[in-house]
Each structure stands twice: as structure tokens, then as C-alpha cells.
Residue, then its C-alpha position, 0 to 999 in steps of 0.5 A: m459523496r461526489p468524488s473530487p477530481s483529485a481523489a485517489f479513492s472515493v468510498a460511499r455506503l460501503a458494506f462488505r460481508y463474509e457470508r452474512r456478517v458485515a466485515v467492513s462498513c464505511e458510509g463515506l471516505e475520500i483519499g486524495l492523490g498525494e495524501s498519506v493516510a493511516f488506518v488504525g484500530p485493534n486487530g480484527s477491526g477491518k483495516t486489512t480488509m479495507l486495504k484489500l477492498l481498495n485494491g480490488l482484491l475482495g468482493p463483491f460488496d454493496g455501495s461503491i469504491e472509485f479509483l481516480g474517479r472510475p469504479l474499481r471493476g474494469n478500471p485499467q488504472l487500478r493495476r497500473r498505478s496501485v499496488y497492495v503490499h502484504q505485511h509479509p511480502v512474497l518475493f519470487a525465487g531468484t535474485v532481487r534483480d530478477n524480481l524487479a525484472y519480472a515485474l517489469r516484464l509483466k507490465r510489458f516494458g521493453r528491455e532497455e526501459s526495464a534496465r533503466r527502471i531497475d537502475e533507477a530503483a537501485e539508486r532510489f531505494a539503495l538496492g545496489g548491494l542487494l541486486a545480486r542477492e537471492a530474495g530468500r536471503l533478505s531480512g524483513g526490512e530488506t524484503q519490504r524495501v524490495a517489494v515497494a521498489r518493485a511496485v514503484a519501478a513498475g509504475a505504481d504511485v498509490l501504495l496500500l501497505d499492511e503493517p509495513t513495519s510489523s515484527m521488525d528490529a529497530e534498524s529495519e523499522a527505521g529503514v522502512r520509515s525512512l523509505l515511506a517518508s521519501l515516497k511521501g516527499s516525492g508525492a506518492t499516495l500512501v494508505f497503510s495500516a499500523h499499530d506503530e504510533t511513531l510511524v503514524r505520527d511521522i508519516a500520516d497526514r490523517t488517520i482513519g479509525f476502525a472499530g468492529g469493522r466500521a471505518l471512522d474518519g479522524a481517529r484520535q492519536g491514542d487509538y492505535r491498539 
């Protein structure tokens, strides 16, 4: 597969093994910049593993994965523009503001630029009332929102999300769904795993089905479980 110049990710002849067992395989996959793609399939089918592979968190593997037209290994754009958001994100000790500020310091933003980005994130992600709250006292939906805001404030526009609405109450689910819709509308690239059919229907431009570790483009609408 020859990658498109507008591709966020290009995967070709991929095989990733745990010991000798092939955990994920994919003959070919391309995800465009600004596209929203859902990974669907039963638990243990390889969705989370594929998300981590795309973000360079697992390896080595056979075949190739490219990000923005360059191999993952040594690609300086991968950590600048892409982030993996865990199903249960981990926030640092301290306040929500501390979490945003720390992520910006890691990216070497200056004090004034960091303050501007925190203000923008607070407005965009409705965090104004949460900035002074201890991160450990947030609900699941609030934690997910802060984790995404932290990544976007630090410059990420390609988000890999593992079951972003898992184990949430209806209100929190609705909030995260609205957040993802807003990010999609702003042109962000979203790649997420989900069992939530409503989330997939509302957010995904297309689906990639997973079964027994194999990734298959064009999953059917009923293939979410």
C-alpha cells in the first residue's frame, strides 16, 4: 500500500506477536487526517493492541506502520501530534490546572504560552469550574474530558481513544460523546475502540472490525459486541 499524502496512519502487512502467537494482523489500512474511525469487535479481538501499536507503545512488529508518511520509529511528529488516551486515564496528583500545566511543561511551552493554552482549553472543554479541583476527585466523564483537554492543549490533533465511554453513567457518556463530536467538527483525527453502538453511529465515518486479532475494513453495523 502506497500511503496517501493526507494519511495520518498507513499500515501494511502488519503482524504483532505476543511470544509466538500473532495477537494482531492487518494486511493494509489507511486512516486519513481528519477522519473518525471506530475499531469494533469482541473483547480480546485486538482493538486495544492496535491502538497502542499505532501510537508506538508496542513493538517490535513485522510489516510497517507510518505516521504522516514516515515510519513510527524515530518519527518526531508522533509524540507531538498523536496521543493514546487509556480507557481509564491516569491524571497526575494535584489540580486539573496542575495536570494541564505539567503536560505543557513537558512540551517545553513557555509560561505565557502555557497560560494561554490553559485558558483556551478551559473554555473549549468547559473546564473552568474544574481547574482548581483535585484530579483524584473527578468523575469518570470529567477525567476523560481532562485527559483529552490535556492532550489537545499540548498540541495533539490525532487522538487514539480506548473505549472512551466505558463504565460511565448516561450523563457522563453524553458529555464525552459531545466532546468527541466537537473535536471531529474541528478537524481532529479520531481513532477509537467501542462497544457503544450509539457512539459509533454518531462519531465514526467508518468502522474497522476485529475478530481473532485480524483487522478487517468495513465492519457491519451489528458487529460491535
